[in-house]
N, C-alpha and C positions, 0 to 999 in steps of 0.2 A: 225510051224510043224504040224506034223500029230495030237498030242494031243492038246487039250483044256484044259484051266486051268482057276477057277476062279479069276478073279483081283480086280471086282467092284462088289459092291452089293449097291441095294438101297430097303428097309426093305419097307412093305404096310405101315408101322407105320412113314417112312420118315427117318429112322437112315439111316446112310449113311456109308459104308464099303469101305475099302481101304485094300485089302489083300495082306500082303507080301510074295512074291516068295521064300524068302531065309531067312534060319536061321542063316546063318553066320552074324558075329559083322562087326560093321561100316555102313554106309549110306544104307538105304534100297531102293528098286526100290521102285517105285509107289508114288515120292514126286509129290507136287504141283508146276510147274512152269507156269511163267508169260512169254512168249516170244515177241520180239518186232512186229511193225507192218509187215515188211518182212521177219520173220522168220531168223534174222541174227544170233540171240543169247538171252539168258535166260535174261529179265529184273530184275526179283526177283524170289526166291523158298524158301518153307518150306521143308523141310525133316524131316524124324525120321531116329535118329540114335540108333542102337542097339549097346549096351556096352557089352553083354554076351548074350551066345548062350543059358545057363540054365536060365529059368524063364524069358528070354527077358527083361530084364531092359532095358528102353528106353529113350532117350530124344527127345527134338524137336530142330533142327539147323534152322536158318534164313538167308539167303543170299541175297546180293545186288550185283549191279555190276556197276562199271564205265564208260565200254566201251563194248558193245555186238559185237562190228564188229571187233572180231578178232577171232583167232583159237582155242583159249586156251581154255583148259576145255572141248575136245573134241566137239568143234565148239560151245558153250555154253558163249564162250565171258568172259569176264574178272569176272565171277561171285564169289563171296568170301564170307565165313563164316563169319556174324557179331555179332549173339549172339544166345548162346546156352543154354537150361535149361535142366539140365541131368536128370535122373531117382529119384534124391534125390531131386530134386527141387531148386540146387544148381545154380547159373548165372554167366556166364563165357562171356565176350566179349575181341574178339581176341585170344581166348585160354587161360586168365587168369581169373581167378575166382574173381566178384567182390562181394561186401556184402551191399545190400540195405539198405539205410535210412528208418527206418519204424515207426520212431517218431522223434519229435523235443521238447524240452521243454526250454522256456527260462523265466527268471524271475530277476526283477531288485530289489534288496533287500536294504532297507533305513533305517537310524538309527543308532545313535551312541550307541556302547552295550560294556560296559566297564568290564575290568576282574581286580580286583587288588590282588586276591590271589595268593600267592608265593607259592614253592616248589610243586605244583604237576598240573595236566591239570585238568581244571575246563570247564563245558559248557558255550559257549559265546553264540551260536545263532544257533536255528534250520534255515538250508537255505532250505532244501528240504521236505516238510510233505508228506507222502503217496504218491510219485510218483507210476504211473501204469504201469507197462512196457508191450509193446504190447505182449510178447512172454518170457517164463521161457526159459532162455538160451540165451539170446540177450545177446550182449555187449553194455554197456553203457561207452561211451567217454564223460568225465566232463570238461569242460572249465571254470574257473572262475579267475574274477581279483578282487582283494581285497586291498583297500587302508588302510595305518595303520596309527598310530598316538602314540608316547609314551609319557608318562610324562616323567618330569625330574627325573636321577636315576645317582648314581654315576659311573664312568668307570670302567666297569669289573663287573658290579654287576646287568647290566639292561638285560643280557641274555632272552630272549623272543623268544618261539616257537608257532608256530601254526600246526594244523592240522586237516584235513576233519575226521569224523570216520561216517562209514556207517553201518546200519543195513540191511543186505541182507540174513535174513533165518538162520543166526547161530549167532545171538549177534551181538554186534557193534565191528565193526574194523575197524583198522586203514587204510585209503587208501592214505593218503596223507599226508607230511609233509613239508615244507617250510623252507628255509635259516633261521639261526639264526638272530634276530635282536637285536643289542648289539652296546652298546657307551654311550657316555656322552649325555644325551637330555636336559641337562639344558639350559637356557635362550632360544636364538635364534635356537638352533637344535631341541629345542622339538616342536617346529612349523613345523620341515620338516617332509614331507610326503613320503611316498616310495610306489610305488605300485607294489606288485606281482602278476605275472601272472603264473598259473600251469595249468597242466592237470592230470589226472588221468583215470583210465579204469577198469571195472570188470565185470565179466560176473554174470548176472541175476540169482538169485537163489530162489527168491519168488516173489509172485505176488504184494507184495506192501514195498516199499524202503522209508527210511529215512535218511537223512545227517543232521548233524550239526557240527558246527567249536568246536574246543575245543583249549584252551590257556594255555600255560605254561610259568610263569615267575621264574625270580632266585630268589635270594635272596631280591631283592631291591621292593620295593613296586613299581613296575612300572604299569601302566594301558596301554593298547592295547585296541584300539577303531577298529574292523573289520567294514567294510561297513560304514567308515566314510563319510561325506557329501561330494558329489563330483558325478562324473556318474562312477568310477571305482567299481561299487557295482553289476555287471553283473554275473549271472550263466547259463550255456547251458550246456544240456544233449541232446547228440546224441545219437539214439538208433541204432543199427545195427543188422541185422539177418546174425548170423552167422552159424545158425543150418541146 
């Protein structure tokens, strides 16, 4: 037109500026596009998405295409949004938010740990000591498998429970409890093993986290061996950034 507007600037120090010509929300002009060799359509592009006119909160959108030779998207081809980072740093793929895995912890715990105390929960084994999360406010998802073995007991008096408690900034808190283990474990049955697989999760509230197993035995003097011999002694922690 008759009026010129600044759109692009390269500073003397090499800083590169693309100036948006609009304050409205949505995709902003000034995106970077890679066209194919004959100008039929855009192969890929990066654009700025403005979320609000006030304060100009904005994110980055990344696009790719499967076919440039179409008239879709005003002649740009089948260009499609694949990945979006919003103004808060959250990630979206195909319009759906996802939570990146930022830390992984795995340990094989070994050794028979007996607990014959009855009538109350008691400590059996520390399974994680001083886990250091990447971020406060992350969600930890804990998977574990434990192999149990019970000593002989009378029917109905061998009820036993197990739980994991977590020190997460406000004292020890119960996070998981398994099914009851009960029955007559005398003779051949006492050598039967059962493997429990469980999962629990929580949001980190401290920078150092401990976890330990506790056991509860009923009126009988029943021995429970957590992490008995074998390969079912694995604990895995997945830390996801949900902030």
